[in-house]
C-alpha positions as a LaTeX table, in Angstrom:
\begin{tabular}{lrrr}
\hline
Residue & $x$ (\AA) & $y$ (\AA) & $z$ (\AA) \\
\hline
Met1 & 2.03 & $-10.43$ & $-7.19$ \\
Arg2 & 2.83 & $-6.79$ & $-6.70$ \\
Gly3 & 0.83 & $-4.24$ & $-4.73$ \\
Asp4 & $-2.67$ & $-4.88$ & $-3.46$ \\
Leu5 & $-3.65$ & $-7.44$ & $-6.08$ \\
Ser6 & $-5.26$ & $-10.35$ & $-4.26$ \\
Glu7 & $-7.86$ & $-13.06$ & $-4.65$ \\
Glu8 & $-10.26$ & $-10.98$ & $-2.56$ \\
Leu9 & $-9.87$ & $-8.06$ & $-4.96$ \\
Ala10 & $-10.31$ & $-10.38$ & $-7.95$ \\
Tyr11 & $-13.53$ & $-11.70$ & $-6.41$ \\
Arg12 & $-14.86$ & $-8.18$ & $-5.93$ \\
Ile13 & $-13.93$ & $-7.21$ & $-9.49$ \\
Gly14 & $-15.90$ & $-10.20$ & $-10.75$ \\
Arg15 & $-18.97$ & $-9.08$ & $-8.84$ \\
Ala16 & $-18.49$ & $-5.42$ & $-9.75$ \\
Phe17 & $-18.22$ & $-6.21$ & $-13.46$ \\
Val18 & $-21.53$ & $-8.06$ & $-13.41$ \\
Ala19 & $-23.19$ & $-5.29$ & $-11.40$ \\
Tyr20 & $-21.95$ & $-2.71$ & $-13.89$ \\
Leu21 & $-23.18$ & $-4.74$ & $-16.88$ \\
Arg22 & $-26.62$ & $-5.02$ & $-15.28$ \\
Ser23 & $-26.87$ & $-1.32$ & $-14.47$ \\
Ser24 & $-25.77$ & $-0.30$ & $-17.97$ \\
Ser25 & $-28.14$ & $-2.74$ & $-19.73$ \\
Asn26 & $-25.21$ & $-4.69$ & $-21.17$ \\
Leu27 & $-26.24$ & $-7.98$ & $-19.58$ \\
His28 & $-29.27$ & $-9.92$ & $-20.73$ \\
Glu29 & $-30.90$ & $-13.01$ & $-19.34$ \\
Asp30 & $-29.10$ & $-16.25$ & $-20.18$ \\
Gln31 & $-25.89$ & $-14.47$ & $-21.18$ \\
Ser32 & $-22.64$ & $-15.58$ & $-19.58$ \\
Ile33 & $-19.32$ & $-13.88$ & $-18.80$ \\
Val34 & $-16.11$ & $-15.08$ & $-20.45$ \\
Val35 & $-13.06$ & $-15.63$ & $-18.23$ \\
Gly36 & $-9.58$ & $-16.36$ & $-19.55$ \\
Arg37 & $-6.02$ & $-16.02$ & $-18.27$ \\
Asp38 & $-2.43$ & $-15.98$ & $-19.40$ \\
Met39 & 0.46 & $-18.13$ & $-18.16$ \\
Arg40 & 1.48 & $-16.10$ & $-15.10$ \\
Glu41 & 1.90 & $-18.12$ & $-11.93$ \\
Ser42 & $-0.67$ & $-16.02$ & $-10.05$ \\
Gly43 & $-3.23$ & $-16.45$ & $-12.84$ \\
Pro44 & $-5.06$ & $-19.65$ & $-11.81$ \\
Ala45 & $-5.95$ & $-18.42$ & $-8.31$ \\
Leu46 & $-7.03$ & $-15.00$ & $-9.56$ \\
Ala47 & $-9.16$ & $-16.53$ & $-12.32$ \\
Val48 & $-10.90$ & $-18.83$ & $-9.82$ \\
Ala49 & $-11.65$ & $-15.82$ & $-7.59$ \\
Val50 & $-13.01$ & $-13.78$ & $-10.51$ \\
Met51 & $-15.26$ & $-16.65$ & $-11.56$ \\
Lys52 & $-16.57$ & $-17.07$ & $-8.03$ \\
Gly53 & $-17.46$ & $-13.38$ & $-7.93$ \\
Ile54 & $-19.38$ & $-13.69$ & $-11.19$ \\
Gln55 & $-21.16$ & $-16.81$ & $-9.96$ \\
Asp56 & $-22.16$ & $-15.12$ & $-6.70$ \\
Glu57 & $-23.78$ & $-12.41$ & $-8.78$ \\
Gly58 & $-25.99$ & $-15.11$ & $-10.25$ \\
Val59 & $-24.39$ & $-15.23$ & $-13.70$ \\
Asn60 & $-22.86$ & $-18.17$ & $-15.55$ \\
Val61 & $-19.18$ & $-18.25$ & $-16.51$ \\
Thr62 & $-17.74$ & $-19.39$ & $-19.83$ \\
Asp63 & $-14.24$ & $-20.52$ & $-18.91$ \\
Ile64 & $-11.87$ & $-20.46$ & $-21.92$ \\
Gly65 & $-8.80$ & $-21.21$ & $-19.78$ \\
Leu66 & $-5.29$ & $-20.34$ & $-20.96$ \\
Thr67 & $-5.71$ & $-17.94$ & $-23.84$ \\
Ser68 & $-4.27$ & $-15.03$ & $-25.77$ \\
Thr69 & $-5.90$ & $-11.63$ & $-25.54$ \\
Pro70 & $-6.98$ & $-11.69$ & $-29.22$ \\
Leu71 & $-8.71$ & $-15.03$ & $-28.74$ \\
Phe72 & $-10.30$ & $-13.78$ & $-25.51$ \\
Asn73 & $-11.58$ & $-10.60$ & $-27.19$ \\
Phe74 & $-13.00$ & $-12.66$ & $-30.04$ \\
Ala75 & $-14.79$ & $-14.88$ & $-27.53$ \\
Cys76 & $-16.45$ & $-11.80$ & $-26.06$ \\
Ala77 & $-17.41$ & $-10.15$ & $-29.35$ \\
Asn78 & $-18.29$ & $-13.03$ & $-31.68$ \\
Phe79 & $-20.87$ & $-14.86$ & $-29.58$ \\
Pro80 & $-24.15$ & $-13.11$ & $-28.65$ \\
Glu81 & $-24.51$ & $-15.42$ & $-25.67$ \\
His82 & $-21.49$ & $-13.73$ & $-24.06$ \\
Ala83 & $-22.11$ & $-10.38$ & $-22.38$ \\
Gly84 & $-18.41$ & $-9.60$ & $-22.06$ \\
Gly85 & $-15.45$ & $-10.97$ & $-20.20$ \\
Ile86 & $-12.51$ & $-10.64$ & $-17.85$ \\
Met87 & $-9.00$ & $-11.62$ & $-18.91$ \\
Val88 & $-6.45$ & $-12.15$ & $-16.13$ \\
Thr89 & $-3.21$ & $-10.83$ & $-17.63$ \\
Ala90 & $-0.48$ & $-8.24$ & $-17.23$ \\
Ser91 & 0.41 & $-8.36$ & $-20.93$ \\
His92 & 4.13 & $-7.64$ & $-21.42$ \\
Asn93 & 4.87 & $-6.61$ & $-17.83$ \\
Pro94 & 7.41 & $-8.51$ & $-15.68$ \\
Ala95 & 6.52 & $-11.82$ & $-14.04$ \\
Glu96 & 5.63 & $-10.40$ & $-10.63$ \\
Tyr97 & 2.76 & $-8.37$ & $-12.09$ \\
Asn98 & $-0.78$ & $-9.38$ & $-12.96$ \\
Gly99 & $-4.00$ & $-7.57$ & $-13.78$ \\
Phe100 & $-7.42$ & $-7.67$ & $-15.44$ \\
Lys101 & $-8.71$ & $-6.66$ & $-18.86$ \\
Leu102 & $-12.47$ & $-6.11$ & $-18.91$ \\
Thr103 & $-14.32$ & $-6.25$ & $-22.22$ \\
Leu104 & $-17.93$ & $-5.74$ & $-23.30$ \\
Gly105 & $-19.80$ & $-8.09$ & $-25.60$ \\
Ser106 & $-19.29$ & $-5.58$ & $-28.41$ \\
Gly107 & $-15.53$ & $-6.04$ & $-28.10$ \\
Leu108 & $-15.17$ & $-2.51$ & $-26.71$ \\
Pro109 & $-12.96$ & $-2.56$ & $-23.60$ \\
Ile110 & $-13.85$ & $-1.09$ & $-20.26$ \\
Gly111 & $-11.59$ & 1.95 & $-20.02$ \\
Arg112 & $-11.44$ & 5.54 & $-18.90$ \\
Gly113 & $-14.78$ & 7.17 & $-19.62$ \\
Asn114 & $-16.25$ & 3.85 & $-20.67$ \\
Gly115 & $-17.16$ & 2.10 & $-17.42$ \\
Met116 & $-13.78$ & 1.93 & $-15.69$ \\
Glu117 & $-14.69$ & 4.47 & $-13.04$ \\
Ala118 & $-18.01$ & 2.76 & $-12.33$ \\
Val119 & $-16.41$ & $-0.68$ & $-11.96$ \\
Arg120 & $-13.73$ & 0.82 & $-9.71$ \\
Asp121 & $-16.32$ & 2.45 & $-7.46$ \\
Leu122 & $-18.40$ & $-0.73$ & $-7.20$ \\
Thr123 & $-15.29$ & $-2.72$ & $-6.35$ \\
Glu124 & $-14.23$ & $-0.29$ & $-3.64$ \\
Gln125 & $-17.73$ & $-0.03$ & $-2.13$ \\
Asn126 & $-18.03$ & $-3.81$ & $-1.93$ \\
Asp127 & $-21.76$ & $-3.48$ & $-1.26$ \\
Phe128 & $-23.19$ & $-6.27$ & $-3.36$ \\
Val129 & $-26.71$ & $-7.69$ & $-3.14$ \\
Asn130 & $-27.03$ & $-11.42$ & $-2.49$ \\
Gln131 & $-28.55$ & $-13.22$ & $-5.45$ \\
Glu132 & $-31.05$ & $-16.07$ & $-5.33$ \\
Lys133 & $-29.41$ & $-17.78$ & $-8.27$ \\
His134 & $-25.82$ & $-19.06$ & $-8.24$ \\
Gly135 & $-24.03$ & $-19.10$ & $-11.57$ \\
Glu136 & $-22.42$ & $-22.17$ & $-13.11$ \\
Ile137 & $-19.12$ & $-22.63$ & $-14.94$ \\
Gln138 & $-18.86$ & $-24.19$ & $-18.38$ \\
Ala139 & $-15.61$ & $-24.68$ & $-20.28$ \\
Arg140 & $-15.58$ & $-23.75$ & $-23.96$ \\
Asp141 & $-13.11$ & $-23.93$ & $-26.83$ \\
Val142 & $-13.63$ & $-20.89$ & $-29.08$ \\
Phe143 & $-10.56$ & $-21.41$ & $-31.25$ \\
Pro144 & $-12.31$ & $-23.19$ & $-34.17$ \\
Glu145 & $-14.55$ & $-20.17$ & $-34.83$ \\
Tyr146 & $-11.58$ & $-17.81$ & $-34.43$ \\
Gln147 & $-9.48$ & $-19.73$ & $-36.94$ \\
Gln148 & $-12.38$ & $-19.89$ & $-39.37$ \\
Arg149 & $-12.76$ & $-16.11$ & $-39.23$ \\
Ile150 & $-9.02$ & $-15.53$ & $-39.75$ \\
Phe151 & $-9.06$ & $-17.70$ & $-42.87$ \\
Glu152 & $-12.18$ & $-15.99$ & $-44.18$ \\
Leu153 & $-10.09$ & $-12.82$ & $-44.23$ \\
Val154 & $-6.82$ & $-14.40$ & $-45.44$ \\
Glu155 & $-7.14$ & $-17.36$ & $-47.77$ \\
Pro156 & $-4.65$ & $-19.96$ & $-46.45$ \\
Gly157 & $-3.90$ & $-21.58$ & $-49.80$ \\
Ala158 & $-3.02$ & $-18.28$ & $-51.44$ \\
Val159 & 0.04 & $-17.51$ & $-49.32$ \\
Lys160 & 3.51 & $-17.57$ & $-50.85$ \\
Pro161 & 5.80 & $-20.16$ & $-49.19$ \\
Leu162 & 7.96 & $-18.45$ & $-46.59$ \\
Lys163 & 10.56 & $-19.39$ & $-44.03$ \\
Ile164 & 9.96 & $-17.62$ & $-40.74$ \\
Val165 & 11.01 & $-17.47$ & $-37.10$ \\
Ile166 & 8.58 & $-16.66$ & $-34.29$ \\
Asp167 & 9.77 & $-15.59$ & $-30.85$ \\
Ala168 & 6.81 & $-16.29$ & $-28.56$ \\
Gly169 & 8.61 & $-14.91$ & $-25.50$ \\
Asn170 & 7.19 & $-17.74$ & $-23.34$ \\
Gly171 & 3.81 & $-16.02$ & $-23.66$ \\
Met172 & 0.44 & $-17.11$ & $-25.00$ \\
Ala173 & 1.28 & $-17.47$ & $-28.71$ \\
Asp174 & 1.31 & $-21.24$ & $-28.23$ \\
Val175 & $-2.50$ & $-21.20$ & $-27.94$ \\
Thr176 & $-3.13$ & $-20.14$ & $-31.55$ \\
Phe177 & $-0.05$ & $-19.77$ & $-33.73$ \\
Pro178 & 1.03 & $-23.41$ & $-34.19$ \\
Lys179 & $-2.53$ & $-24.42$ & $-35.11$ \\
Ile180 & $-2.95$ & $-21.60$ & $-37.62$ \\
Leu181 & 0.49 & $-21.99$ & $-39.16$ \\
Gln182 & $-0.04$ & $-25.68$ & $-39.90$ \\
His183 & $-2.54$ & $-24.60$ & $-42.56$ \\
Leu184 & $-0.06$ & $-22.27$ & $-44.27$ \\
Pro185 & 2.77 & $-23.13$ & $-46.68$ \\
Val186 & 5.52 & $-21.97$ & $-44.32$ \\
Thr187 & 8.50 & $-23.40$ & $-42.55$ \\
Thr188 & 8.49 & $-22.10$ & $-38.98$ \\
Thr189 & 11.15 & $-22.06$ & $-36.31$ \\
Phe190 & 9.75 & $-21.23$ & $-32.87$ \\
Leu191 & 11.72 & $-19.63$ & $-30.06$ \\
Phe192 & 10.54 & $-19.81$ & $-26.45$ \\
Leu193 & 7.13 & $-21.21$ & $-27.39$ \\
Glu194 & 6.35 & $-22.89$ & $-24.06$ \\
Pro195 & 4.18 & $-20.62$ & $-21.89$ \\
Asp196 & 6.14 & $-19.70$ & $-18.76$ \\
Gly197 & 4.99 & $-16.83$ & $-16.56$ \\
Arg198 & 8.50 & $-16.42$ & $-15.16$ \\
Phe199 & 9.74 & $-15.21$ & $-18.58$ \\
Pro200 & 13.04 & $-17.08$ & $-18.21$ \\
Asn201 & 14.55 & $-15.95$ & $-21.52$ \\
His202 & 13.64 & $-12.28$ & $-21.90$ \\
Glu203 & 10.85 & $-9.81$ & $-21.28$ \\
Ala204 & 8.03 & $-10.43$ & $-23.76$ \\
Asn205 & 7.91 & $-6.92$ & $-25.18$ \\
Pro206 & 8.69 & $-6.49$ & $-28.90$ \\
Leu207 & 8.96 & $-2.71$ & $-28.51$ \\
Lys208 & 12.22 & $-3.13$ & $-26.61$ \\
Ile209 & 15.03 & $-3.78$ & $-29.08$ \\
Glu210 & 17.08 & $-5.66$ & $-26.49$ \\
Thr211 & 14.40 & $-8.37$ & $-26.30$ \\
Leu212 & 14.81 & $-9.16$ & $-30.02$ \\
Lys213 & 18.45 & $-10.30$ & $-30.04$ \\
Ala214 & 17.67 & $-14.04$ & $-30.07$ \\
Leu215 & 15.15 & $-13.54$ & $-32.87$ \\
Gln216 & 17.55 & $-11.48$ & $-34.96$ \\
Lys217 & 20.27 & $-14.10$ & $-34.57$ \\
Lys218 & 17.98 & $-17.02$ & $-35.42$ \\
Val219 & 16.60 & $-15.33$ & $-38.56$ \\
Val220 & 20.12 & $-14.93$ & $-39.92$ \\
Glu221 & 21.23 & $-18.41$ & $-38.82$ \\
Thr222 & 18.29 & $-20.13$ & $-40.52$ \\
Gly223 & 18.22 & $-17.93$ & $-43.62$ \\
Ser224 & 14.61 & $-17.06$ & $-42.90$ \\
Asp225 & 12.54 & $-14.49$ & $-44.77$ \\
Leu226 & 10.98 & $-12.86$ & $-41.72$ \\
Gly227 & 11.04 & $-12.94$ & $-37.94$ \\
Phe228 & 8.11 & $-12.12$ & $-35.66$ \\
Ala229 & 8.13 & $-11.24$ & $-31.96$ \\
Leu230 & 5.09 & $-11.36$ & $-29.69$ \\
Asp231 & 4.34 & $-9.93$ & $-26.28$ \\
Gly232 & 3.12 & $-11.87$ & $-23.25$ \\
Asp233 & $-0.57$ & $-12.02$ & $-24.09$ \\
Ala234 & 0.14 & $-12.20$ & $-27.84$ \\
Asp235 & $-1.83$ & $-9.15$ & $-28.94$ \\
Arg236 & 1.17 & $-7.21$ & $-30.31$ \\
Ile237 & 3.56 & $-8.22$ & $-33.07$ \\
Gly238 & 7.03 & $-6.99$ & $-33.99$ \\
Leu239 & 8.94 & $-7.65$ & $-37.21$ \\
Val240 & 12.54 & $-8.45$ & $-38.15$ \\
Asp241 & 13.62 & $-8.61$ & $-41.79$ \\
Glu242 & 15.73 & $-11.27$ & $-43.54$ \\
Lys243 & 18.95 & $-9.50$ & $-42.52$ \\
Gly244 & 18.00 & $-9.51$ & $-38.86$ \\
Ser245 & 17.24 & $-5.80$ & $-38.82$ \\
Val246 & 14.34 & $-4.58$ & $-36.69$ \\
Val247 & 11.53 & $-3.03$ & $-38.72$ \\
Pro248 & 10.30 & 0.16 & $-36.97$ \\
Ala249 & 6.84 & 0.02 & $-35.43$ \\
Ser250 & 5.42 & 2.68 & $-37.75$ \\
Met251 & 6.65 & 0.70 & $-40.75$ \\
Val252 & 4.93 & $-2.42$ & $-39.42$ \\
Gly253 & 1.61 & $-0.56$ & $-39.31$ \\
Ala254 & 2.19 & 0.99 & $-42.73$ \\
Leu255 & 2.86 & $-2.38$ & $-44.36$ \\
Val256 & $-0.15$ & $-4.12$ & $-42.87$ \\
Gly257 & $-2.31$ & $-1.13$ & $-43.79$ \\
Leu258 & $-1.34$ & $-1.58$ & $-47.44$ \\
Glu259 & $-2.61$ & $-5.14$ & $-47.32$ \\
Val260 & $-5.87$ & $-3.98$ & $-45.70$ \\
Leu261 & $-6.26$ & $-1.54$ & $-48.59$ \\
Arg262 & $-6.13$ & $-4.43$ & $-51.07$ \\
Ala263 & $-9.35$ & $-5.76$ & $-49.52$ \\
His264 & $-10.83$ & $-2.32$ & $-48.76$ \\
Pro265 & $-9.83$ & 0.21 & $-51.44$ \\
Lys266 & $-10.16$ & 3.82 & $-50.27$ \\
Ala267 & $-10.51$ & 2.62 & $-46.68$ \\
His268 & $-10.63$ & 5.06 & $-43.78$ \\
Met269 & $-7.64$ & 4.32 & $-41.54$ \\
Leu270 & $-6.43$ & 5.62 & $-38.18$ \\
Phe271 & $-2.90$ & 6.11 & $-36.87$ \\
Asp272 & $-1.99$ & 7.15 & $-33.35$ \\
Leu273 & $-0.48$ & 10.58 & $-32.71$ \\
Arg274 & 3.00 & 9.15 & $-31.99$ \\
Ser275 & 3.32 & 7.48 & $-35.39$ \\
Ser276 & 5.82 & 8.48 & $-38.03$ \\
Ala277 & 4.53 & 10.67 & $-40.86$ \\
Ile278 & 5.34 & 7.77 & $-43.18$ \\
Val279 & 2.17 & 5.95 & $-42.09$ \\
Lys280 & $-0.15$ & 8.70 & $-43.29$ \\
Glu281 & 1.90 & 9.27 & $-46.46$ \\
Val282 & 2.01 & 5.61 & $-47.48$ \\
Trp283 & $-1.67$ & 4.98 & $-46.86$ \\
Glu284 & $-2.89$ & 8.13 & $-48.61$ \\
Arg285 & $-0.64$ & 7.44 & $-51.59$ \\
Ala286 & $-2.33$ & 4.02 & $-51.81$ \\
Gly287 & $-5.80$ & 5.59 & $-51.79$ \\
Ala288 & $-6.81$ & 5.66 & $-48.13$ \\
Ser289 & $-8.33$ & 8.50 & $-46.18$ \\
Thr290 & $-6.56$ & 8.86 & $-42.85$ \\
Glu291 & $-7.12$ & 10.38 & $-39.46$ \\
Met292 & $-5.00$ & 10.77 & $-36.34$ \\
Cys293 & $-6.26$ & 9.11 & $-33.16$ \\
Met294 & $-5.40$ & 9.16 & $-29.48$ \\
Val295 & $-3.29$ & 6.50 & $-27.78$ \\
Gly296 & $-4.84$ & 3.49 & $-26.04$ \\
His297 & $-6.93$ & 0.57 & $-27.25$ \\
Ala298 & $-10.12$ & 1.70 & $-25.50$ \\
Leu299 & $-9.99$ & 5.09 & $-27.23$ \\
Ile300 & $-8.92$ & 3.70 & $-30.58$ \\
Lys301 & $-11.61$ & 1.03 & $-30.74$ \\
Lys302 & $-14.25$ & 3.57 & $-29.79$ \\
Met303 & $-13.06$ & 5.97 & $-32.50$ \\
Met304 & $-13.00$ & 3.17 & $-35.06$ \\
Ala305 & $-16.65$ & 2.49 & $-34.37$ \\
Val306 & $-17.63$ & 6.16 & $-34.53$ \\
Lys307 & $-15.61$ & 6.94 & $-37.66$ \\
Lys308 & $-16.37$ & 3.59 & $-39.33$ \\
Ala309 & $-12.65$ & 3.05 & $-39.86$ \\
Asp310 & $-11.44$ & $-0.13$ & $-41.53$ \\
Phe311 & $-8.08$ & $-0.32$ & $-39.77$ \\
Ala312 & $-6.01$ & 1.38 & $-37.08$ \\
Ser313 & $-2.30$ & 1.24 & $-36.29$ \\
Glu314 & $-0.90$ & 2.05 & $-32.88$ \\
Leu315 & 2.83 & 2.66 & $-32.34$ \\
Ser316 & 2.77 & 0.04 & $-29.57$ \\
Met317 & 2.28 & $-2.53$ & $-32.39$ \\
His318 & $-1.40$ & $-3.08$ & $-31.68$ \\
Leu319 & $-3.13$ & $-3.36$ & $-35.05$ \\
Tyr320 & $-6.93$ & $-3.19$ & $-35.20$ \\
Tyr321 & $-9.27$ & $-4.62$ & $-37.82$ \\
Ala322 & $-12.86$ & $-3.62$ & $-38.52$ \\
Asp323 & $-13.33$ & $-7.04$ & $-40.10$ \\
Leu324 & $-12.66$ & $-8.52$ & $-36.66$ \\
Phe325 & $-14.92$ & $-6.37$ & $-34.45$ \\
Asn326 & $-12.28$ & $-3.58$ & $-34.36$ \\
Leu327 & $-10.04$ & $-5.94$ & $-32.39$ \\
Glu328 & $-6.30$ & $-6.49$ & $-32.53$ \\
Ser329 & $-5.13$ & $-9.91$ & $-33.69$ \\
Ser330 & $-1.46$ & $-10.79$ & $-34.02$ \\
Asp331 & $-2.55$ & $-13.99$ & $-35.81$ \\
Leu332 & $-4.34$ & $-11.99$ & $-38.50$ \\
Ser333 & $-1.48$ & $-9.47$ & $-38.67$ \\
Leu334 & 1.03 & $-12.23$ & $-39.36$ \\
Cys335 & $-1.23$ & $-13.61$ & $-42.10$ \\
Met336 & $-1.51$ & $-10.10$ & $-43.54$ \\
Phe337 & 2.26 & $-9.99$ & $-43.85$ \\
Tyr338 & 2.15 & $-13.27$ & $-45.76$ \\
Asn339 & $-0.36$ & $-11.84$ & $-48.19$ \\
Tyr340 & 1.68 & $-8.66$ & $-48.57$ \\
Phe341 & 4.75 & $-10.59$ & $-49.69$ \\
Arg342 & 2.69 & $-13.01$ & $-51.79$ \\
Ala343 & 1.28 & $-10.06$ & $-53.71$ \\
Met344 & 4.85 & $-8.97$ & $-54.50$ \\
Val345 & 4.31 & $-5.46$ & $-53.15$ \\
Ala346 & 7.85 & $-4.08$ & $-53.24$ \\
Pro347 & 9.21 & $-2.79$ & $-49.93$ \\
Ser348 & 10.81 & 0.05 & $-51.91$ \\
Ala349 & 7.31 & 1.43 & $-52.45$ \\
Ile350 & 7.32 & 2.73 & $-48.92$ \\
Ser351 & 10.87 & 4.05 & $-48.76$ \\
\hline
\end{tabular}
């Protein structure tokens, strides 16, 4: 692990998160805190330390184990018995890194101006009050409810048969994608599906074109219709077409937004300030009202709630859905692509 990240710090963050939730009235009696982690080698020890900190604050832990960030966020937002959670992950960063994503029970992340400074201060002060009660740990599988919600939004039987390739980048896609795809009429070739925090094949970052070479090659070799690339914690999704060409990030958001508009005509949709003008043009031509937003998931999710937006596209390839607590979900995004092609929406419509 790089820098000052340690089990002691993880323990203090666990305690500080609970203390913050109490002080901000975001923790109610009998609620628990969700803890999950990705496949990084430092993850198990850090997760244990975080859970111990939560327990020492007198609160129960719901341990969801190895998980993707979308599944973790869903676990926090979908169940009223969960007050929020801590995900041990460094997303797409190199193997020697790790970190923590803190999320409220609403699905809104702890970020700048939304609790991050308070949690930081409590962690640094390390002045916690001993609790009479000691929390317990209970394991839970939240995937069945997650899958059910995905298929409420995208009917599995309605999808046109496709041949696809998925480059999991040795990240956390293995937790959800194979299970979801078995319900869809697709033929799937997986690359680097086994979770491996050393990232032995390439950095798991679909924004970097050089990480997509194996995917591009495999799409052409197999004659597939589409190729998808995921980052380490599987909350971002990149796209390669049938010729092996990389689809620009703005185009990815524009395409998925068109599918959202099929379910929500005249939807209000957000695009981040770095996006190509094509996003706004395509959406408005299809009937949407649009608005520019700042960069960063904490800011975007907050703006979605305030503006009652149905969808948001970030140039980093995070795609956010109001139908899923304003959360990003690469699983739902992939299914949206299926529906887009099933509906025979011509790609030329956005040229």
